[in-house]
N, C-alpha and C positions, 0 to 999 in steps of 0.2 A: 705559365701561362694553363696546360694543360695541368698542372697539378693543383693551382685552381681550380676550374672549374672538375674539374678528378673529384676534391673532397670539397668541392661543394655537395654535388652529385651523391655523393655518399652519405651526407649526414640527411641531406635529404630522401635520400633513401628511410636512413635507417628511421627517421622521425616518419615516414606514413610506415614501415613498418610497426612503432609502437604501438600509434591508435588502430590498425587492423587490429593490433592481438590485443590490443584496450577493447576495441566493439567484437569483438567475438571469442572472448574472453573474459568476461566484466566479472568487478569483484562479488556483483552481487547481482546475480543473476535473477533469468525473470523467470515469472512460478506462470502455472493456472491451473486456479480451483475452479473444481465443476460441481453444478446441481442437478440431479439428475431425479427423475420424476414419475413412477413407472414408467421407463426405460424412453423418458420422454429428460434430451435438452433444456431448461433450465432456465437455468440462470452458469455466470463462466462469472470468471476475480482477474484479473492479471493484471499483476503486482512485482518490482525487484524483490528479492530478497535480499537485505542487508546481516549480516553474524555481527555479535555482541563481539566477539572480540573483546577480554574483559577490559569493558568501558561499562561507566555509568551511561544508563539509558534512559530513564527515566527519569527526571530528580527537576532541584529548580536550577533555575538555569549559572547559579553564584558556587554551584552543585562543578558544573560543566555537564552539565546532564548532555547527552548524543539529542536528547527529545525533549528538550526544558516542558517543564508543567505547562500547560492554562495559553499553550504557544498553537497557532498552524505548523497541520505537521502532515506533508502527501501520503502520510501513512506506506511507507515504503522507499525504497532506493533512487533515483535516476531517475523515471520517469511518474507520473502521477503515478494508481492505482485506477482507475475503472474494475464494474460493472457492464455488462452484457445478460441483458436477459429476454427473453423472445416470451416469460407474460406477465401482467399485472404479479408484483411481490406487494404483498403490505402489514407493515412497519408499526405495528398501534390502527393506530386509523386514516395513515396515510399509504397511501397509493405509489407505489413508482412503476408507474405503466411501463411497461414492454417496449427496450431501445440499449442507450449504451448512456452509461452514467462517468461521472468522476469522482473518487469518493476518497472525504480527507479527512481528519479528524482532531480538533484540538486535546489530548488526555489534558487532564489532570488528576489528583491523588487517587480521589473518589471514585471518577468519574470519568466517560467520554462520551467529548460529542460527535456526533457522527454526522456527519455532509455529504446527500451526493445534491452533487452539479455536473448543467445540461453543459461545460464546456467540458471538451476531452480534447481535446490536438493544446497542450501545453506538457511545459515540460513538468510544474510543480513546484520550481523554483521556491514562487511567488505564488497565495493564496488567488483560486480564482474567482473572480467579481458576485458578489454580495447576491445581485442581481440574477446569477444564474444559476444561485440556490433554488431543487427545488425542494428542499426541506433537511430538516436534523433531526435527529434520537437522540437519545441520552440517555447508557447506562453507565451498570457501576461496577468500576472494576473486580474483578477476585486475582490474589494472591496465588502462585501458584506455589507447592512447596519444591519441585526441580526446575533448574533454570533451563529457559529452552533456548540455544543460540543464535539461529535462526529466524528473524522476522515471521511469522506462517499466517497467511491465512486459508480456513478453507472450512468448509458449510460441516455444521449436525445436525440431529435429527433424536428429540427425544419422543418421549408417549403428548410432551404439551405445545412442541411448535417447532419451529425449525431452526437453525442459529446462523452466522456468522462470524466462526472466533475470529480475534484479531490477538495473536499469541508472539510477546519476547519475551528476555530474563523471565524476572519471575511475575510480571503480568496479563492478567488475557479478561480480554472482553468479550462476550457473547453477545451481536445479535439479536435478539429475536420475530422472527416474519411467516408469515401462514401464505401458501397459497389459496387462491379462489377459486 
């Protein structure tokens, strides 16, 4: 009887150890991109960064793409991606008031729809309710010469605008925004 109890305890400890390892060492690590202006924190984006690992990333479902065209994508891995902004951000004529919002996308071959949503406490497996969408913007895709191994979200700036850049594999999408 003691052998059975010790065996069950050992198996239970192995399972707990395995899940602890997965939580502390995720395959798609959590990353944070931040945007500062005049030495002030303006916005942060928190996301999980999956790797390409010789997989087809963007394409049709029939091709076995990890992110099929024209379908909901949580825009990263594990949990949902979210932005927390301390000041209003303006995407064309649409205002993203200061707050915390989830970001999800619907990538297509030539453009992406980027959605900002009020729901921030979900795992990202299913699309959040459309009623909670604040707004969406459509941006064109850019084809990169060199492949990006790890999904990356970064802020960038040029003389025209500020951008949120989404890059993975040979695709880059830059979403322009302004501060006022």
